N, C-alpha and C positions, 0 to 999 in steps of 0.2 A: 908108669903114671899117664893115665888117661888123656888123650889130648881134648882140647877145648872143642864143645859142638858150636858151630857158628852157622850150620844150615838147618833148617827145621821144615820137613816136609807137610805136606797137605794136600789130601785127595779122598777119593771114596774108598781106598784102601785102608789108610790109616791118618791121623793125623798128630803131629808131635808136639803140637802147642794147644793152647785154650784161651779163653777171654782175660784169665788172670795174669797173661804174661806180656802185658802190654809195655813194660819196662824194657823187656828183651827183644820182643817182636815188632814193638811198634803198635799204634793201633788198628791199622790195616791187616797186619799179618796175624795178630791175636784174633781179629773178628774173623778172618778168612778161615783159621784152625777152628775156631769154634763153631761155624756154619757147617764145616764138615762133620764135626762130631755130633752134630744136630740132623744130620743126613740130609741137609739141603743140597742140591746140586751145584757145585761150584767147580770150575774148571781147575784142574789139577795144577801145583806149582809148590815153590819152596820160598822160604824167607831168610835171608842173610841178616843175621841179628845186628843189633847195635852195637855189640861188643866188637864187631868187627869194624865199624865204622870208628869207633874209639880208638882201635889200633891203627886204623889207617892214620888218623890224624896224628898219632904219636910215632909211627914206624915208617910211614910212607907207603906208596903204591906197590912196590915189588915185594916188599916182606908181607904185606897183607894179603895179596893175590897168591903167594906161595903157601899163606896159611889155610886159604879158602878153596885153592883149586879143586884139590882133590874131592872134596865135599860138595862143589858146585856140579862136578862132573856126575856124581852119584846122583844129586837132584834132578839133572837133566835127564839122566837115564830113568829114575823113577816117573818123570812127567811123560818120557816117551813110552813106558809101559803102560800107563794109566790111559795115554790117548791113543795108542796104537801107531804113533808116527814118528819118524826120527828128525832131530833136529840136524839140519845140514843135507838132507836127502832132496835133491832137485826135483826129482819125479812127484814126491808126495811130502811136502815139507811141513814138520811142527815149527809153527810160528809162535813167538813168545811176544808177552807185553812185560815191560819192566816200569815198576813205581816205587817211589820213594814213600815211607810210612814211618814218620817220627811218633815218640808217645804222644805228643799233642799236636794238632794241626796248625801248621804256621806258615806264612807267606814266604816265598825266596826259595822254597826246595825246588827239586826238580821237577819238571811236567812230565806226564807219563808219555812212554814211547811205546807205540803198538806195532805188529806186523815185524817184529824183529826175526831176522832169519831170511828175509827175503833179497834176492839178486837177480841178475838177468837170467840165469837159468831156473832160479826157483819159480819165478813169476809165470814162466811158461808152464810148469809142472802144475802150478797151482791153477791156472786157465785150463789145463786140459783136464784136471781131477775133478774141478768144479763143474766145467763145461760153461763157464762164464768169464770169457776174457775180460769184460769192463770189470767185474768184482775183482780180478786178480791185479789188474793195472791199477784201480784206484787204491787197492791196500799197498802196492808197492809206491805210488807217489806220497800215501800218508806217510809211510814208513821214512823216505828219504827226506821230507819236510820236517817230521818230528825230530830224527835223530840229527839231522843238519842243524836245527835251531837249538837242541838241548845238548848234545853232546859236542858238536863240532862248531858251535859258538856263532852260529849266524842270525841269533836272536838280535831284534832292535835295541839298540843301547838306550833309547829314551822313548818314552810313550808317544812322542810326537812323531818318530821315525817309523817309516813304513816296512811291514815285513816283506823281505826281498821275495819269499816264495809265495805271497799272498799277491803281490805285483805281478808276478808270472802268471799266476791264475787268471787274474782279471785280464791280462792281455790275452791269453787264449781264449778266454769266455767273450771278450769284446770281437775278437777275429770269429768266432764261431757264431756270434749274434744271439746269445743266450745269456740268462740272468743268474741260473743256480747251477753249483758243481754237479749237482744231478743230471743236468742236461749234457753234460759232457760225454762222449762215447769212447768206446776202448782207444780208438787211435787218437784221440786228444788227450787222453790220459797217458798215452806213451809218450807224446810229445812233451807232456809236462816232466816225466821222469827224464828225458834227455836235457831238457831245459835246467832241471834243477842239478842234476850231475855237472853240468858245465858251469852252473852259478857256483857250486862249491870248488870246482877245480880252480875257477878264476879267483875266489875270494881267499881259497886256503893255500893254494899251490899244490894240492896232491887230490886223488882220486877219492871218490866216496868207499868206504870199505866193503868188499864183496864177502868176505870170508865170515859166515854166522858167529863163529867163536869170536873173531876180533870184534865184531858187532857188539856181542853180549858182554865182554869184558870193559869194552869202552863204555858201555851203559852204566853198568855196575860201578865203576870208578866215577862216572858224571854224578850218581846219587852221592857216593861219599862226599866228592868235591862241592856238591850243593850244600851240605850242611855247613861249610865255612865260607859261603859267599858273603858278600858286603850285606845283602838284606837279610839274610838269616841271622848274622851275628848283631844286627841292631835290633831285630826284633827279639831276640833273647835277652839282650840288655835291658830292654824296655818292660819285659814281662818276667825278668828274673828266672829264666829257663837256663840250667846248667849247661854249658858246653860238653860236659863228660856225658849227657844223655845219649848223643848220637842219633842216627837214622837208620831205620832197616831198609833193605832192599826186597822189594816183591817181585818174584819172577813166575810168571804165570802162563798156562796154555792160552793161546787165542782162541776165540770163539767170535764169530762174524755177525754184526748186526748190518752189514752193507752187501748182503746176497741177494739185493732184489727188494721187491715192494712187500714179500712175504715174511722178510727179516726186520728187525727192529732194535733199538737200544734205548733206555729209559731209567726212570727212577720210581720207587714204589712207596706208599705210605700205608700203614694200616690203622691210622686215624686221618680225620680231615684236620689238615694244620691250621686251618682258620677257626674252626668251632669245636674241634676235639671229639667230634661224632666218630664213634666206632665204624669206619668205612673205609673199605679198600680203594685207594686212589692213588693216582700218579701221573706222569705225562712221558711221552714217547716220541720218537722220530724213526719213522720207517726208512729202512735202507740208508743207515747210518752207522757210525762208531761213536762211541761213548763222548770222544773229546768234542763232537759236533754240537752234543747238547750245551757242553760247558761254554763253547765259543759263542754262541747264541746266534749264528749264520743263518738259523731256520728257526721256526716258529714250531714248538712241540706241539703235539695233540695230547687231549686230556684222555685219561681212561678212570672209570669207575666201576665198581662191582659192589652189590647188583647195578647194572645201567640205570643211571638217570633218563627220565623222559628226553631231555635235550642234551643227552650225553653225545661228545663229539667223536666217540671211538669209532674207528672206521677201519682199523685192520684187523682181519679175521685171527692173524697170530697173535696179535695184544690182547683181543677179547678171549683166546684160549688160555693164554699164560695168565691173564689176571683171575678167571675163574678157577685155575687149578694150582700149577707149583707156587706162583708167586704168594697167593693168599696163605697157602699152607706152609711156605718157607717163612714169610713174614711173622706169621703167627706163632711158629715155633720160636723164632726170636724174640717174641714179646714175651711168651711164657718163659722163656729161659733168662730176659734180662728185665722183666717188670717194667719194660719200656715200650713205646711206639716207634720201632726203628724205620729210618729210611733206607732202602735196600736199592743200589743202582742194579740194572739187570741187562740181559742181552737176550734176545730170541731170535734163533736161527730157524729155517723151515722144518728142522727136525726135532728142535729141542731148545727149551728155556733153562738160563744160568742165572744165577745168582752171583753178584760180585761186591767187594766191600769197599 
């Protein structure tokens, strides 16, 4: 009897899912697979199915990790082959993002984790490989902050509570005499990393995990756990969403919008959201990662194509992206779905990527 498939790959070589599989792959996973089928440039990855989450709820952590371990190892190997990097290689590390993705979007689910796989050795390798120490330490401090918040439980318990990581960032910025995170240099970010790790040790009683595989399994389990947290359960009850649906886990190779001012992250639309006009448009942040757009800590710039007379598009990378791959990618999505989708995206100095 064939074993159950829990992990579905997507990338340039192949996609094992499509847009019809939202029950199994969640909305995000199904869309990632569909974009790969359409030939849109998407960072390679894999989706752990909602069936694994359902099994986790019924059978517990160790039983489910035993079920999916081999397939996850194969999934990481597929991403390594597609991206030309190795997960856990300190000299040139493959870094991953981990996102939840239920059939229907709902509050209370696990927030995104970016830059998974970094540690004290890999950050040095990333700095040397990229030639940009600030970028490497910025990526590392973001990862520790996200992982500490989402997986290790240092999230503020109430809305009025201060985020302990943001408190530390504000202290370092005040000491430096700057207003924006982007004004902190590599040494400042290295100090943030040390302070973040000390915070975790003081609050939790053990060190931040340095083994990339331990980091990955912790993130996967955190997604499954988020399906049954209090906010998620209350929302499901109010909206008649069955607990049996479960959530998928999307693990994807990192691409970077924080590689300086020639990189960016944002969201694009194939129509004007206000008027319905057939006009490619969107917004972006230069030298940023996707969560910066969501957090609202900086004001995004607008991008349109063709450019309007008073367009505020100032990034050459974003103008190039808007005139080429983004319009083509969103056009493919619109033809395939008969709708006008919004597409998150990331532009590095050498390439533009779509995300789900």
